[in-house]
N, C-alpha and C positions, 0 to 999 in steps of 0.2 A: 417511395414509391408508391405506385395508387391502383388499384381498381376500380374503374370508372362504371356506371350501372349507366341505363339509361336513366333509373330515378334521379341516380344524380345531375344529373347535365338539365334535367326540369326541373328538380330544383333550385338549381344554379340561372336558369332563363328565367322561370318565372319570378326570380328575384329581382335579375336587371332588369325585367322589363318592368315593374314598378318602380325601378328608379329613369329608368329610362336613361342610359344611361350604356351606348354603347362602347363606348371607346374603354371603359370599367370590364365590363365585359368582356371583352376581346382579350384584357388584360390576362384574366382570370381565366377563360378556354386556355389561351396561349400557357400558364401555368400549370394548368391540372394537363395538359399533351407533355407538357416536361416531365413530370413526375412522373407521367403512363407507365405502366408493369404491364396490365390486364385489361380487360374489360368486353362489357358488353356491346362496346363503341369500339371501332380503331381510333388509333391514335391522329391517323390520316384525318378522317372525318372529324375531330376534333380541330385539325388546324385548318380543315374548311371549313366548318363554324364561326372556329375567330376571324378568318379569312373575313368573310363576309360581316361578322360585327365590325371590324376595321373600314369594309366599303361605306355603312351603313356612319360610322362615326367620322364618315370625310376624308381616310384616312387610306387613297387607295395605294402607295406605295407600300405600306405594311400590311395592305393585305396581299398582294403580288408578294412581298414575302413569304407570308405563309400560303399561299397556293401552290408554292413550289416546294414549300417545307412538307406540305401533301403530298405533293407528285412524290420528290425522293423518297416519303416513307414507304409508299409502294401500297398503302394499306388498302382494304374497302374502304373507299369514299361519298360511295353512293354514285354519285355525278363524277366523273372525269375532273379530278383537279385544274388539268388544261383550259376547259371550256370556261372555269372563271377568271387562270387566266390572262387565258384571250378578250373574255370581257374587261380586264381590267387596263389589259394594254390599250384597248381604246378607248380608255379612259381617261390612259395617260396620256391620249392624245399620242399614240404610236403603234397606227393604225399597221404599217408594215410587217409589225413583230406579230401582231394580232391574229392577220392573216397568212400566217407564215405556224403558227401554232393549229391553226383553224384546219391546216391543211392538213399535219399531222394527225391529227385528231380525222380526219375523213382517210386520210392514209392506211392508216391500224385496223387490226381485225377487233378492237374489244369499242361496240357499238352499241350501246341505252339509250333506248328509249327517254330516261330525265339527259341526259348529256345529247339529245339530239336538239332536245327541247330548249335548255339553257344557249346549247348554237344559235338555234335558229331564232330565239327572242333577242339576241347578242346583233344579230346581223341585222334585224327587224331595227330594232333602236338605233342604228348605224348606217341607216337607208340600202345595206344591200338585198333587197325585197326579195331578188329571185332565186341568190343563196338562200335566204332565210327558208321555201319557200321548200326548195331543196331538203332539206334538212329537217324541216315540217312532214312532208310527205312522206321521207326514210325513216322516219319516227315512228309514224303511223304503225307502217309492217313489222315494229319491231317490237310491240306493245304486247302482242301474245294476248293476254287472257285482263290483263292493267288496267281496266276498267277508268281510272280516274285519271290516268296517264296518257289513256287515249283518248279523252276527250279533253285535255288539257290541252294536247297535240293539232287536235281536229281543231280545236276552238283559235288557234294560234293562225293553225294552217288558213283558215278561214279567212280572219284577217288581212292577213298578207297577199290573197288571194282579192282581192275587194279592193286592198290599196295599190294592188296592181291592175285592177282592169281586170281580169280574168274573169270567164265566163264561170259557175256554178257545174263541178262536176260530181263523179259519183262518191267520192268520197265529204265530199259536204254532205249527198245523203245522211253519211252513217252517224250523224250529228244526232240524230231524231229514230235512227234503229236500234236495233240489239246487237249487244258484243258479236256474236258468235259469226256475223257477217266479215267483220272486217277480219276476225283468225283465221280464215281459210285460203287468204292471202299471202306470197309468199313478200320476200323483201325485196326491193330493185338497189341502184345503185347511187351515188350520190352524183352531177351532176355537173 
């Protein structure tokens, strides 16, 4: 059994980056998750990292398995593992299943900005710009004081808005203003 620290993961990731072997890193991360006993990072988060590495290695089916394991684990994974599941299902040419997963996320109570960004980028990549715009907009309102995430969501939303041919709006102006103006608004609902 293993106690996993951020330093452990950083060392593993650094070594793997030097080798540029995503598959080998994915295998190591899976081994680490399976031996996991405790740590600074959850087993679910390690499974998500491994899933992303399998995707980078061109193995989306393996990635899907690991996103599912992260979801089943139930630990804190940062971004909802279902966002990765949906994106991978699109990649595997299973769009109906992907949209079902996205609907489950939308219907749930757990909404966080990183998940909203992930889903918005997925929908944008697979051509559903209107839904992507809604997800990015909702994510902006959920950011609170997380300036980096707010910036990422605003930039994604801006690209989507331009692609949709929509006129500039008040949220676009927030790209060039102070963060406190954003935190004074409440959240909306996905359409």
